[in-house]
N, C-alpha and C positions, 0 to 999 in steps of 0.2 A: 504493499499500500504506499504510494507516494514516493517510490524509490526511483532513482535514475542511475544508470551505470555509464561510467565514462569510457569503457572499453579497454582500460588498462589497469594493471594491479594498483591497489590503494596503498599509499605509502604512509603507514601508521607511525613511522619514525620522524616524519616531517611535521610541519606546523599543522594544526587541526584544520580541517575543512568540512563542508557539508557532506562530502563523499564518505566521511568516517562514520555517518549515522544513518540508521533506517528511520524514516519519517512515519510516525503513527498518528494518534488523534489530535485534533485541535481542541484546546481546553481553555483558551482565553483570548481576549482582544483588548487592545488599548487604543490611544489616539492615532498612533502611527506605526503600530506593530501588533503582532499576534504571538500566542504562546501555543506550542504543541509538544506532545510527548515524543521523545526520540530514544533510540537504543543504539549504543555504541557497537559497531560491527565487530570489533576485536574483543572487548571485555564483556559484552552482552549486558552491561549496566544500563539502566534506564534513567533518563534525566528530562528536565523540561528545557525546551529550546525557545528562547524569546528572541524574535527577529524583528528588526526595525527597517522599515522602508527608507532608504537614504533620501530619496526625492521628497517624501512627505516630511521627513525630519528637517530638511533644509527649508521647505516651505513654511513650516511652523516655527522656524527660527529656534530649533531645539538641539542643534548640533552641540553646543557647549554642554547641555545636560547629559547627552548620551556619552560623550567623552568623560565627563566627570563621574557618571555612574560606573562606567567601565573601570576607571582608576580606583574609585572607592572600594568596589567589590574585589579588586585584586588585593587590596590591603587587609581585608577582614576575613575571619574564619571562625565561626562560633556555632555552638550546638543549636541555638535557637534563632539563627539567621539562615535564610535561603542563600547559600553560598555559591560563589562563582566557581565553575569547574573548567570551562574552556571559553575563549572568546576568539572570534575571527570575523572576516568579512568576505563578501564577494562583490561583484560589480553593482549589485542591486540592494543588498542588505547588509546590516551589521547583526552579528549573532552573539547572544549570551547563552551558554549552556550552563544551567543551574541545577540545584538539588530539585528532585521531583517530589511534589507534595500531593499525594493522592486523597487527602482528607477534605479537600475544598477549603475555601476562605470562610471566615467568621461571618461575613455579610451573607453568604449563601445560607449558612446554618440559621443565622438570626432571622432571615426572611421566612425560612421554612418552619421554624419553631416558635417564633414570636419573642421568646426570651430563652436564656440558657441557665442551667442549674449552677447554684452558688459554689459547690465544691469544684466543678470544672473551671468556672470563671476565676476562682482564687488560684487554682493550679496554673492556668494560663497566664494570670497576672504576674505570678512569680517568675515564670519562664521569660516573659517579655520584659520584666524588670531586669533580669539578668542580662538580656541582650542589649537593653538600652544602657545599662551601666557599662558594658563592654564597649559600645560605641563611644560613649562619652569619655572613657579612658583613652580612646584613640582620637580624641578631639573631633568627633564626628556627631552632627545632630541630624536626625532623620527628617524631621519637619513634616511628615505626612503619615502620622500613625492613625489608623482608622480600621474598622473591621475588614474592609476590602483588602487591606495590605497585611492581614495576619492569616497565614496559611497553616492548616493542620497536616501532619503526616499521617500515615496509615494507622499509627499507634496512638494518635490523638495529642501529640506534642505540638505547641504553638511555635511558629517561626515568623520573623519579621521579614518583609520583602518590599520591593519597589524603592530603590534609592535614587529615583530620577531627580529629585530636588534636595537630596541630602547634601550637606556641605561640611567642610572642615571649619571649625571655629578659628577665626583669624587670631593673630598674636595679641590684638587688642582685647580679645575676650568677648567681643560683641558682634552680632549680626544685625543687618538693617533691612534686608530684602523682605517684602511681603510675599510669602509663598506657602502653599499648602492647600488644604480643603477647609473652607471657611468655618464650617460647623465644629471643627476640632481645633481651630486656632486658638492660641492663648491670647488673653486681653492685650498684652504688651505688643503682640504682633499686629493685631488689628489697629492698635493706637499708633503704630509706626514708630514705636520707641525702640531704642537698641535692646536686643535680647540675647540670651544664651541658651545653653542646653536645657535649661528647666522647662522650656516649651514642650519637650517630649513627655515630660511627667504630667503636664496638664492634658495633653492629648490622650495619654493612657487613661487618665481619670475619666474623661468623656467616654472612651471606649468601654471601660469597665461598667460604668453606670448604664450605658446603653445595652450591654449584654445581659445585665441583671434585670433591668426594668422593661426593656423592649423599645424604649424611645430614648432620645438624647436629653441631657439635662437642660440644655438651652436651645430654644426653638423660636421661630418667627415666620410670619407669612411673607416677609420680604427680607432682602439682605440688610436693610437698615434695622428692622426689628430684631433680626438675629444678632447683628452687631451690638445692639443695645443690651440684649439679654446676656451676651457673653461679657460684656463690659461691666454689667452689674454684679456678676459673680454668683455664688451660691445664694439661693433664696430660701425663704422659710418653708415653701411648699415642696422642696426637693424630694423629701422622703414621705410626704403625705400619701397615706394609702399603701405603703410598702413596708408594713411592720414585719413581713416574713423575711426581710433581709437582715442579717445579723448586724448588731451594733458595731462590731469591730470592722465589718465590711463597709458600713456607712461611714465610719470614722476615716478609714483609709481613703475612700473616694473623696470625702470632704477635704482631706489634706492634699491630695493630688490637685484639687481644684482651688487651692489657695491663690488669691489674686496676687499676693507677693511672691515672685518667683523663688527667692532664696528660702522661703518657708515651706515650699511644697515637699511632700513626701518623696524621698529619693534625691532631691537637689543637694543634699549634704553628703551623698554617697550611698553605695549599695548597702553598707551596713545598717544604715537607718532604716531602709526598706525591710531588711531581713529581721530587724528587731521588732517590727510592728506586730501587734497582738493577732492581727488577721492571719499571720503566717506562723503562729506559735507551733503548729503541729507539723510543720515542714522541715525535713532534713535537707538543708540547702546544698550541702555537699553532694548528696546522693541525687538531688534534683538536677544540679548543674552537670552531673556526669550522665544525665539522661537515663538514670536507672530506676526512677520512680514511675509507677504505672499511672497513666492518666485516668481520672475518674470518669472521662467521657471519650468514647472511641467511635469514630465515624463508622457507619455501616459498610463493611467491606463488599457487600453485594450490590451496592449502589454506586453510580457514577456521581461523585460529589461536586459536580460542576455543571455548567449550563451546556447541554448537548447541542444547542443551536449553533454554537461556534463551529463545530464540525461540519454542520449542514451548510452554513454560509460558505465555507471553503469549497464544499463540493458543488453547490448550486450557483453561487454568485461570483466567485473569484475568477477574474479574467486571466490572471497570470499566477497560477498555483505554484507554490514553492517547490523547487527541485534543485538538485545539485548541478552546478554549471561550472565549467572550466573558466578561469579568469582570463580577461583579455589583457594584453599588454597596455598599461596605462602610462600616458605622458602627463605627469601631474602639472606640467606648465599649461596644459589645455583645460584643466579642471577649474571650476569656480572656486572661490576662496573657501566656501563651506565644504565642498566635496573634497578639496585638497586637505582641509583640516581632518576630516573623517579618515581619509586614506593614510595620512601620516601619524595620526595620534590614537586611532582606535586599533591598537596593536594586538597581535595574537597573544593568547595565554593558554597554557596547558598545566593544570595543577599537578599532573604526574611528573613533570620534568622541570618545573620552574618554581622558584621560591616566591612567596608573597612579599610585596614591598609597598612602601608608602610613597605617595606623591606629594606629601605635605612639605613645605608650604606652597610648592608650585601649583598645586591643584586650586589654589585660591584664584588663579587667573580666570577660571571659568565658573567660579562658584556663585557669581552674583546674578546670573541670568537664570530665569525660572520658566519652565515650560508648563503647559496645562496638565493637570492630573488626568489620569486615564478616563475618569468618568465625570470630570468637572466641566462646566462651561466657562470658557474664558471671557472675561469682561474686558473693558478698555484698560490700557496700561495705567498703572498707578505712577505717581511722581517718583523720580529716582531717589533712592536712599543715599546713604553716605558713600556707598560703594560706587556711585556714579552710573548705575545702569537702571533702565526702567524695567519694572517687574510686574507681570499681570496678576491682578487679584483673582483668586479662585473662589467662586461661590458654588458650594456643593451641598446638595440635599437640604434646601430650604423646603418649607412645608406647603409649597404652592401646587403641588400635584405629583403624581407618581413618576418616577424616573423609568427609564427603559430597564434598569436593574430590577425594579419591583414587578415588572410585567413579564419577566422571562420565565416560561414554564420550565419546571425542573424534570430531568429524566428519572425514570423509575427503575427499580431493581428488575432483573430478569430471572425467571425460573429456569433451572436446569443448566447444563453445561453449554457455553456459547459455541456457536458454529464459526467456521472460517479461521481466522488467525487467533487460535484460542490458547496456545501454549507458547512458552519461552524455553528454548533449550539453552541451558547454562553451559559454560565451558566444561564443567565437571561431567556433562552428559545427562544430568538430571533435567526433568521437565517441570516447569512451574506454571500454574494457572495464570492466565493474563487477567489483571485487574480490570474492572469496567472501563477505566480511563483508556485502556489500550484497544478496546474493541471497536468494531466498525458500528456506525449508527444504525438503528433499527427503523422499521417502517413507523413505529410509534413516535420516534424522535423526529422524523421528517414531518409527520402530522403536527407535532408540537411546534415546529418551526413555522408552518403555515398559520397556526393559531396565533402565534406570537406576532406575525406581520399584521394580521387582522386587528389584534387588540391594540397595537401601536397606532394604526391608522384611525381607529375609533377614538382613542384618547386625544390624538392630535386634532381631530375635527372638533371634539368637544372643547379642547382648550382654546381653539381659535374662536 
């Protein structure tokens, strides 16, 4: 499925290319790229392949973000982060090969369940807190923490992903660019004041509240109403009608959402987070070695992602992804942006290369911010102290359903799958293929048609 052969032996000792991978199912889509499952032809390991259309990237002025994300991902490697394994490019796309998470994102599970159980949320909060503390120790601020960017593996462990607008904290200790998803932004970001790493702890607090309650703590019918609600901070009705949530959980969230950045839970270091009473029963050493069992495990018999991504590739894509030999490029004939991608989006292979940091050089591209994958871009905001205009993101205001809310979800299948149903490991053993690797069913194609109809109906009603 989706493979192309170049007619010559594959050089697995050279730089990674798309020829090294078998292309399987599509499982995600962003503003200028897609995500699909791939299998390395030599090791038989499965990964997620995130690929970015270079022309769309240039058109959306997101080249600096792609290069920055590539550099940051080379630097980091953590148990609760979706880590980079390979990076390369061809004439049309830039490719990130990253850890495969078959459990789906927390937005998917939140929409399907309404809210999630407190033991699981506490467990994921500890894992994400560990990841955030690790990033901050490396002078990295994520800036776009939300349920969409938290992925579960098959065992139910949480992982932080999407470093498209993450940045290194400059030597001054402060950032100024307005970037992120508005509903999860800290008050100091919206107020365009200089800010630091504590914005990630605020965003984590918004996420934790949303997972437990089923809605965000700050809402509004417009961007201005949402901005006012966030700026006002924690309100008296925050916990009204939610007595089922433990007092120590409420205390932790309230402290994440402290308007004073230095007072937020976690802002004084990871030890402060570990000492909080909500996490009293956790053995942090075992947790950070990924040896604790998650209280909530995704159903292994279900595809925990939107099946319509695969159908869009099959039915609507004019230029489907395939491996292609690279043409000889004269960089002098390329546009400035294309040349920047060609020269700075360098190849990476975690099997043969050591991770390294680009700090402080990476600050060169850290001030430009592109649109979040499911945000609508508004007009550019005034330039910050860094001297670059940055677009404000307005995400998930309460004016109507987003396409995320209307996507029908695939269902589990009974019995053994047909077609490409097994993986043969190098040891000779056979392994069942998880739902994410299977071909779409007739039911999923019908779901796609229903999705299109629902979107048209909503758009007509909105107009």
